[in-house]
C-alpha positions as a LaTeX table, in Angstrom:
\begin{tabular}{lrrr}
\hline
Residue & $x$ (\AA) & $y$ (\AA) & $z$ (\AA) \\
\hline
Met1 & 25.84 & 32.41 & 115.75 \\
Ser2 & 23.15 & 32.53 & 118.43 \\
Glu3 & 21.19 & 29.53 & 119.55 \\
Val4 & 18.03 & 30.96 & 118.06 \\
Thr5 & 19.63 & 31.36 & 114.69 \\
Val6 & 20.95 & 27.85 & 114.74 \\
Lys7 & 17.46 & 26.56 & 115.52 \\
Lys8 & 15.96 & 28.53 & 112.64 \\
Val9 & 18.65 & 27.26 & 110.19 \\
Glu10 & 17.97 & 23.65 & 111.33 \\
Ala11 & 14.17 & 24.22 & 110.97 \\
Gly12 & 14.73 & 25.56 & 107.41 \\
Ile13 & 16.89 & 22.48 & 106.50 \\
Gln14 & 14.25 & 20.22 & 107.78 \\
Ala15 & 11.45 & 22.08 & 106.02 \\
Val16 & 12.91 & 21.71 & 102.50 \\
Pro17 & 12.49 & 17.86 & 102.38 \\
Ala18 & 9.02 & 18.18 & 103.83 \\
Asn19 & 7.97 & 20.63 & 101.14 \\
Lys20 & 9.34 & 18.37 & 98.46 \\
Val21 & 7.45 & 15.41 & 99.94 \\
Asn22 & 4.22 & 17.40 & 100.04 \\
Thr23 & 4.72 & 18.59 & 96.38 \\
Lys24 & 5.26 & 15.02 & 95.24 \\
Leu25 & 2.22 & 13.80 & 97.23 \\
Ile26 & 0.05 & 16.53 & 95.66 \\
Lys27 & 1.24 & 15.58 & 92.12 \\
Phe28 & 0.64 & 11.95 & 92.90 \\
Lys29 & $-2.91$ & 12.66 & 94.09 \\
Arg30 & $-3.67$ & 14.64 & 90.95 \\
Ala31 & $-2.24$ & 11.89 & 88.74 \\
Leu32 & $-4.01$ & 9.08 & 90.61 \\
Pro33 & $-7.21$ & 9.11 & 88.58 \\
Leu34 & $-5.16$ & 8.86 & 85.42 \\
Leu35 & $-3.05$ & 6.06 & 86.80 \\
Ile36 & $-6.27$ & 4.16 & 87.79 \\
Met37 & $-7.56$ & 4.63 & 84.20 \\
Met38 & $-4.28$ & 3.34 & 82.85 \\
Leu39 & $-4.28$ & 0.22 & 85.05 \\
Pro40 & $-6.57$ & $-2.02$ & 82.94 \\
Gly41 & $-4.53$ & $-1.31$ & 79.84 \\
Leu42 & $-1.25$ & $-1.93$ & 81.62 \\
Val43 & $-2.56$ & $-5.23$ & 82.97 \\
Tyr44 & $-3.71$ & $-6.24$ & 79.51 \\
Leu45 & $-0.37$ & $-5.22$ & 78.03 \\
Leu46 & 1.44 & $-7.29$ & 80.68 \\
Ile47 & $-0.68$ & $-10.41$ & 80.18 \\
Asn48 & $-1.00$ & $-10.15$ & 76.45 \\
Asn49 & 2.45 & $-8.80$ & 75.33 \\
Tyr50 & 5.08 & $-9.41$ & 78.05 \\
Leu51 & 4.15 & $-12.71$ & 79.76 \\
Pro52 & 4.19 & $-14.67$ & 76.45 \\
Met53 & 7.77 & $-13.38$ & 75.82 \\
Phe54 & 8.77 & $-16.25$ & 78.17 \\
Gly55 & 8.01 & $-18.56$ & 75.22 \\
Leu56 & 10.97 & $-17.18$ & 73.30 \\
Ile57 & 13.05 & $-19.91$ & 74.80 \\
Ile58 & 11.05 & $-22.36$ & 72.60 \\
Ala59 & 13.02 & $-21.10$ & 69.63 \\
Phe60 & 16.21 & $-22.46$ & 71.12 \\
Lys61 & 14.93 & $-25.88$ & 72.36 \\
Asp62 & 13.92 & $-29.20$ & 71.00 \\
Ile63 & 10.49 & $-29.29$ & 72.47 \\
Asn64 & 9.47 & $-32.54$ & 74.13 \\
Tyr65 & 5.94 & $-32.29$ & 75.52 \\
Ala66 & 6.68 & $-35.02$ & 78.09 \\
Lys67 & 9.58 & $-32.94$ & 79.55 \\
Gly68 & 7.89 & $-29.57$ & 79.24 \\
Ile69 & 9.30 & $-26.33$ & 77.91 \\
Leu70 & 11.96 & $-25.91$ & 80.69 \\
Gly71 & 12.89 & $-29.55$ & 80.64 \\
Ser72 & 13.35 & $-29.87$ & 76.96 \\
Asp73 & 16.86 & $-30.07$ & 75.46 \\
Trp74 & 18.60 & $-26.87$ & 74.58 \\
Ile75 & 19.73 & $-26.93$ & 70.95 \\
Gly76 & 20.88 & $-23.31$ & 70.38 \\
Phe77 & 20.34 & $-22.05$ & 66.82 \\
Lys78 & 19.40 & $-25.33$ & 65.27 \\
Asn79 & 15.85 & $-24.26$ & 64.68 \\
Phe80 & 17.07 & $-21.17$ & 62.83 \\
Glu81 & 19.39 & $-23.28$ & 60.72 \\
Tyr82 & 16.42 & $-25.49$ & 59.76 \\
Leu83 & 14.41 & $-22.46$ & 58.83 \\
Phe84 & 16.99 & $-20.98$ & 56.49 \\
Ser85 & 18.53 & $-24.08$ & 55.08 \\
Thr86 & 15.40 & $-25.08$ & 53.11 \\
Arg87 & 15.23 & $-24.43$ & 49.41 \\
Asp88 & 12.14 & $-22.25$ & 49.95 \\
Ala89 & 13.91 & $-19.83$ & 52.24 \\
Phe90 & 14.72 & $-17.34$ & 49.45 \\
Val91 & 11.27 & $-17.55$ & 47.91 \\
Ile92 & 9.31 & $-16.90$ & 51.09 \\
Thr93 & 11.63 & $-14.08$ & 52.20 \\
Arg94 & 11.42 & $-12.41$ & 48.76 \\
Asn95 & 7.65 & $-12.74$ & 48.63 \\
Thr96 & 7.20 & $-11.35$ & 52.08 \\
Ile97 & 9.38 & $-8.25$ & 51.56 \\
Leu98 & 8.31 & $-7.40$ & 48.00 \\
Tyr99 & 4.53 & $-7.79$ & 48.79 \\
Asn100 & 4.61 & $-5.81$ & 52.02 \\
Gly101 & 6.95 & $-3.15$ & 50.52 \\
Gly102 & 4.51 & $-2.72$ & 47.58 \\
Phe103 & 1.53 & $-2.69$ & 49.91 \\
Ile104 & 3.04 & 0.09 & 52.08 \\
Ile105 & 3.79 & 2.32 & 49.01 \\
Leu106 & 0.52 & 1.75 & 47.16 \\
Asn107 & $-1.74$ & 1.93 & 50.23 \\
Thr108 & $-0.10$ & 5.14 & 51.37 \\
Ile109 & $-0.39$ & 6.86 & 47.96 \\
Ile110 & $-3.95$ & 5.78 & 47.31 \\
Ala111 & $-5.19$ & 6.46 & 50.82 \\
Ile112 & $-3.81$ & 10.00 & 50.78 \\
Ala113 & $-5.37$ & 10.58 & 47.36 \\
Val114 & $-8.79$ & 9.34 & 48.55 \\
Ala115 & $-8.57$ & 11.32 & 51.75 \\
Ile116 & $-7.89$ & 14.48 & 49.83 \\
Met117 & $-10.88$ & 13.84 & 47.53 \\
Leu118 & $-13.15$ & 13.08 & 50.48 \\
Asn119 & $-12.09$ & 16.33 & 52.10 \\
Glu120 & $-13.32$ & 18.23 & 49.05 \\
Ile121 & $-16.83$ & 16.85 & 49.46 \\
Lys122 & $-18.90$ & 19.48 & 51.19 \\
Asn123 & $-22.18$ & 17.59 & 51.60 \\
Lys124 & $-22.05$ & 15.97 & 55.03 \\
Leu125 & $-24.40$ & 13.19 & 54.13 \\
Ala126 & $-22.50$ & 12.18 & 50.95 \\
Lys127 & $-19.20$ & 12.52 & 52.81 \\
Gly128 & $-20.37$ & 10.16 & 55.59 \\
Phe129 & $-21.74$ & 7.72 & 52.99 \\
Tyr130 & $-18.43$ & 7.57 & 51.05 \\
Gln131 & $-16.44$ & 7.17 & 54.20 \\
Ser132 & $-18.58$ & 4.27 & 55.32 \\
Val133 & $-18.38$ & 2.55 & 51.88 \\
Ile134 & $-14.54$ & 2.93 & 51.83 \\
Leu135 & $-14.10$ & 1.69 & 55.43 \\
Leu136 & $-16.51$ & $-1.27$ & 55.12 \\
Pro137 & $-14.07$ & $-3.69$ & 53.46 \\
Phe138 & $-11.62$ & $-3.23$ & 56.35 \\
Leu139 & $-14.21$ & $-4.57$ & 58.70 \\
Ile140 & $-15.04$ & $-7.63$ & 56.67 \\
Ser141 & $-13.46$ & $-10.93$ & 57.73 \\
Met142 & $-10.76$ & $-12.30$ & 55.40 \\
Val143 & $-12.69$ & $-15.61$ & 55.34 \\
Ile144 & $-15.68$ & $-13.75$ & 53.77 \\
Val145 & $-13.22$ & $-11.93$ & 51.42 \\
Ser146 & $-11.79$ & $-15.26$ & 50.33 \\
Tyr147 & $-15.25$ & $-16.51$ & 49.31 \\
Leu148 & $-16.08$ & $-13.24$ & 47.61 \\
Gly149 & $-12.89$ & $-13.69$ & 45.58 \\
Phe150 & $-13.86$ & $-17.32$ & 44.83 \\
Ala151 & $-17.23$ & $-16.08$ & 43.55 \\
Phe152 & $-15.36$ & $-14.00$ & 41.03 \\
Leu153 & $-12.47$ & $-16.38$ & 40.18 \\
Ser154 & $-14.03$ & $-19.80$ & 40.31 \\
Glu155 & $-13.25$ & $-21.61$ & 37.10 \\
Asp156 & $-16.70$ & $-23.24$ & 36.79 \\
Val157 & $-19.12$ & $-20.62$ & 38.23 \\
Gly158 & $-16.96$ & $-17.50$ & 38.70 \\
Tyr159 & $-18.36$ & $-14.12$ & 37.53 \\
Leu160 & $-15.23$ & $-13.40$ & 35.53 \\
Asn161 & $-15.25$ & $-16.61$ & 33.56 \\
Lys162 & $-18.97$ & $-16.77$ & 33.01 \\
Thr163 & $-19.76$ & $-13.11$ & 32.37 \\
Ile164 & $-16.85$ & $-10.71$ & 31.90 \\
Leu165 & $-14.42$ & $-12.74$ & 29.83 \\
Pro166 & $-17.10$ & $-14.08$ & 27.42 \\
Met167 & $-18.23$ & $-10.42$ & 26.84 \\
Leu168 & $-14.71$ & $-9.53$ & 25.83 \\
Gly169 & $-14.37$ & $-12.64$ & 23.57 \\
Leu170 & $-11.86$ & $-14.34$ & 25.84 \\
Asp171 & $-11.70$ & $-17.90$ & 27.11 \\
Gly172 & $-12.11$ & $-18.79$ & 30.80 \\
Ile173 & $-8.93$ & $-18.88$ & 32.94 \\
Ser174 & $-8.17$ & $-21.42$ & 35.67 \\
Trp175 & $-7.30$ & $-18.68$ & 38.14 \\
Tyr176 & $-6.37$ & $-20.97$ & 41.00 \\
Asn177 & $-3.79$ & $-22.83$ & 38.90 \\
Glu178 & $-2.18$ & $-19.82$ & 37.20 \\
Ala179 & 0.43 & $-18.26$ & 39.57 \\
Lys180 & 1.29 & $-15.40$ & 37.23 \\
Tyr181 & $-2.03$ & $-13.52$ & 37.94 \\
Trp182 & $-1.85$ & $-13.69$ & 41.70 \\
Pro183 & 0.61 & $-10.85$ & 42.47 \\
Tyr184 & $-1.97$ & $-8.50$ & 40.89 \\
Ile185 & $-4.99$ & $-10.23$ & 42.51 \\
Leu186 & $-3.47$ & $-10.14$ & 45.97 \\
Thr187 & $-2.36$ & $-6.53$ & 45.58 \\
Phe188 & $-5.87$ & $-5.48$ & 44.46 \\
Ile189 & $-7.55$ & $-7.25$ & 47.29 \\
Asn190 & $-5.12$ & $-5.78$ & 49.86 \\
Leu191 & $-5.72$ & $-2.29$ & 48.48 \\
Trp192 & $-9.55$ & $-2.76$ & 48.46 \\
Lys193 & $-9.51$ & $-4.01$ & 52.04 \\
Gly194 & $-6.82$ & $-1.83$ & 53.65 \\
Val195 & $-7.02$ & 1.56 & 52.06 \\
Gly196 & $-10.15$ & 2.56 & 54.05 \\
Phe197 & $-8.46$ & 2.41 & 57.38 \\
Leu198 & $-5.49$ & 4.52 & 56.30 \\
Cys199 & $-7.81$ & 6.91 & 54.47 \\
Val200 & $-9.74$ & 7.66 & 57.70 \\
Ile201 & $-6.49$ & 8.41 & 59.54 \\
Tyr202 & $-5.16$ & 10.76 & 56.80 \\
Leu203 & $-8.67$ & 12.38 & 56.47 \\
Ala204 & $-8.60$ & 13.24 & 60.17 \\
Ala205 & $-5.18$ & 14.78 & 59.74 \\
Ile206 & $-6.24$ & 16.83 & 56.81 \\
Ile207 & $-9.37$ & 18.09 & 58.52 \\
Gly208 & $-7.11$ & 19.37 & 61.34 \\
Ile209 & $-5.15$ & 21.67 & 59.00 \\
Asp210 & $-5.82$ & 25.37 & 59.55 \\
Gln211 & $-8.02$ & 26.67 & 56.69 \\
Glu212 & $-6.22$ & 30.05 & 56.80 \\
Tyr213 & $-3.34$ & 28.38 & 54.98 \\
Tyr214 & $-5.56$ & 27.55 & 52.08 \\
Glu215 & $-7.18$ & 30.97 & 52.10 \\
Ala216 & $-3.80$ & 32.70 & 51.91 \\
Ala217 & $-2.65$ & 30.36 & 49.17 \\
Thr218 & $-5.85$ & 31.12 & 47.13 \\
Leu219 & $-5.26$ & 34.87 & 47.45 \\
Asp220 & $-1.71$ & 34.30 & 46.16 \\
Gly221 & $-3.11$ & 32.47 & 43.07 \\
Ala222 & $-2.30$ & 28.89 & 44.07 \\
Asn223 & $-4.45$ & 26.25 & 42.43 \\
Lys224 & $-5.71$ & 23.03 & 44.10 \\
Trp225 & $-2.63$ & 21.05 & 42.95 \\
His226 & $-0.24$ & 23.63 & 44.47 \\
Gln227 & $-2.20$ & 23.66 & 47.64 \\
Ile228 & $-1.98$ & 19.89 & 47.95 \\
Ile229 & 1.75 & 19.84 & 47.30 \\
His230 & 2.72 & 22.81 & 49.42 \\
Ile231 & 0.15 & 22.71 & 52.25 \\
Thr232 & $-1.68$ & 19.38 & 52.61 \\
Ile233 & 1.20 & 16.96 & 52.12 \\
Pro234 & 3.71 & 18.80 & 54.35 \\
Ser235 & 1.05 & 19.34 & 57.06 \\
Ile236 & 0.22 & 15.60 & 57.30 \\
Met237 & 3.80 & 14.46 & 56.83 \\
Pro238 & 4.25 & 13.52 & 60.53 \\
Val239 & 1.26 & 11.15 & 60.27 \\
Ile240 & 2.48 & 9.71 & 56.96 \\
Ile241 & 5.92 & 8.99 & 58.46 \\
Met242 & 4.44 & 7.42 & 61.57 \\
Met243 & 2.16 & 5.09 & 59.64 \\
Thr244 & 5.00 & 4.25 & 57.27 \\
Leu245 & 7.35 & 3.41 & 60.10 \\
Leu246 & 4.70 & 1.22 & 61.68 \\
Gly247 & 4.32 & $-0.54$ & 58.28 \\
Ile248 & 8.03 & $-1.01$ & 57.95 \\
Gly249 & 8.13 & $-2.57$ & 61.40 \\
Arg250 & 5.76 & $-5.27$ & 60.26 \\
Ile251 & 7.29 & $-5.75$ & 56.74 \\
Phe252 & 8.27 & $-9.27$ & 57.73 \\
Tyr253 & 4.79 & $-10.11$ & 58.86 \\
Ser254 & 2.05 & $-10.94$ & 56.30 \\
Asp255 & $-1.69$ & $-10.99$ & 56.39 \\
Phe256 & $-2.11$ & $-14.72$ & 56.84 \\
Gly257 & $-5.71$ & $-14.68$ & 55.61 \\
Leu258 & $-4.69$ & $-12.81$ & 52.36 \\
Phe259 & $-1.93$ & $-15.27$ & 51.49 \\
Tyr260 & $-3.51$ & $-18.50$ & 52.70 \\
Gln261 & $-7.34$ & $-18.22$ & 52.57 \\
Val262 & $-7.78$ & $-16.02$ & 49.46 \\
Pro263 & $-5.71$ & $-18.39$ & 47.24 \\
Met264 & $-7.60$ & $-21.32$ & 48.87 \\
Asn265 & $-4.21$ & $-22.87$ & 49.83 \\
Ser266 & $-3.69$ & $-23.91$ & 46.17 \\
Gly267 & $-0.32$ & $-25.78$ & 45.80 \\
Ala268 & 0.04 & $-24.45$ & 42.23 \\
Leu269 & 0.29 & $-20.93$ & 43.57 \\
Tyr270 & 2.95 & $-21.49$ & 46.28 \\
Asp271 & 5.72 & $-19.68$ & 44.29 \\
Thr272 & 3.77 & $-16.41$ & 44.34 \\
Thr273 & 1.60 & $-16.75$ & 47.48 \\
Asn274 & 3.94 & $-18.50$ & 49.96 \\
Val275 & 5.29 & $-16.09$ & 52.63 \\
Ile276 & 6.99 & $-16.60$ & 55.96 \\
Asp277 & 3.71 & $-16.85$ & 57.91 \\
Thr278 & 2.09 & $-19.36$ & 55.62 \\
Tyr279 & 5.26 & $-21.42$ & 55.34 \\
Val280 & 5.61 & $-21.67$ & 59.09 \\
Tyr281 & 1.92 & $-22.59$ & 59.47 \\
Arg282 & 2.17 & $-25.33$ & 56.94 \\
Gly283 & 5.38 & $-26.63$ & 58.52 \\
Leu284 & 3.71 & $-26.62$ & 61.93 \\
Met285 & 0.59 & $-28.36$ & 60.70 \\
Gln286 & 2.50 & $-31.00$ & 58.68 \\
Leu287 & 5.58 & $-31.52$ & 60.81 \\
Gly288 & 4.44 & $-30.33$ & 64.23 \\
Asp289 & 7.77 & $-28.45$ & 64.71 \\
Ile290 & 6.81 & $-25.77$ & 67.28 \\
Gly291 & 10.49 & $-24.87$ & 67.76 \\
Met292 & 10.93 & $-23.78$ & 64.07 \\
Ser293 & 7.72 & $-21.79$ & 64.34 \\
Ala294 & 8.93 & $-19.99$ & 67.36 \\
Ala295 & 12.25 & $-19.32$ & 65.62 \\
Ala296 & 10.51 & $-17.76$ & 62.64 \\
Gly297 & 8.42 & $-15.53$ & 64.96 \\
Leu298 & 11.50 & $-14.35$ & 66.88 \\
Tyr299 & 13.33 & $-13.68$ & 63.55 \\
Gln300 & 10.36 & $-11.61$ & 62.27 \\
Ser301 & 10.21 & $-9.67$ & 65.47 \\
Ile302 & 13.94 & $-8.82$ & 65.62 \\
Val303 & 14.12 & $-7.84$ & 61.95 \\
Gly304 & 11.07 & $-5.63$ & 62.31 \\
Phe305 & 12.46 & $-3.97$ & 65.45 \\
Val306 & 15.78 & $-3.27$ & 63.68 \\
Leu307 & 13.98 & $-1.84$ & 60.60 \\
Val308 & 11.88 & 0.51 & 62.80 \\
Leu309 & 14.99 & 1.80 & 64.58 \\
Leu310 & 16.90 & 2.16 & 61.24 \\
Ser311 & 14.05 & 3.94 & 59.55 \\
Asn312 & 13.41 & 6.22 & 62.54 \\
Tyr313 & 17.15 & 7.02 & 62.61 \\
Leu314 & 17.12 & 8.02 & 58.95 \\
Val315 & 14.05 & 10.20 & 59.43 \\
Arg316 & 15.52 & 11.78 & 62.54 \\
Arg317 & 18.70 & 12.71 & 60.64 \\
Lys318 & 16.54 & 14.46 & 58.06 \\
Ser319 & 14.05 & 16.03 & 60.39 \\
Lys320 & 13.87 & 15.55 & 64.22 \\
Asp321 & 10.39 & 16.90 & 64.39 \\
Asn322 & 9.04 & 14.13 & 62.01 \\
Ala323 & 10.75 & 11.26 & 63.81 \\
Leu324 & 8.63 & 8.79 & 65.75 \\
Phe325 & 10.93 & 8.87 & 68.79 \\
\hline
\end{tabular}
């Protein structure tokens, strides 16, 4: 091999890494504006979601404020033992799972039904009005919702006791002392407040469906019900699965305002309104046990994470395209 050939080969070998470097540099320059746009969100995520994870060690310590978090005594799983050894452990776990499981099912079914009905409205003004009315409760603070509920349920001045029940020939009910009514009351309030948000998401998914599918189905003689079953539902199924998986991930978390503020923290209703979040809050306020509160939070997070992985695994086995990841 001549000296010139050797030099050409060496030049080619050196040129390959240089080209790769230039290609990576060009790709980086193109992605730089997007990276800069992502930076505030990443910083927020780091500060709000990841730095507080340092506090997980509180769940395994007997916190002494004089010693600080790091200096406090390590007690292992004692805080978890305290959480689950109480006689209320079964009640609060049962209430949390059953309420949230019911909320997921009912909210999904009703939100899809309302979204389908809204999609059938052709008048833009009427459609926008109904969307606003349905979404408005979601934007109302739970504190305000609790006083709206009190205006209806108050034993002395409530609208139900003073107007509705007398019209039906029924006696007034002490709503805040009768636990048997509250599973229905809490479910109704959750639906009224939460359906609007899910409805908007499903409506956006329905609007994105190609209208040619419906036109072809109409030519084939399919009625509205058949179109909903065979076109609408399958087309938005990925969105339904995604929202359901997110709901399952938070099945051990409860809307604190719904279970604490709406029942007005009535002790007579604890059997049906007490969930993990309210139990931990009351324990923290009465006992000041921050370790037990941290243990409950960690327990909720781990169970939620496992449930999301398990649910996604089951969906993935059925259909990879519909899995969340």
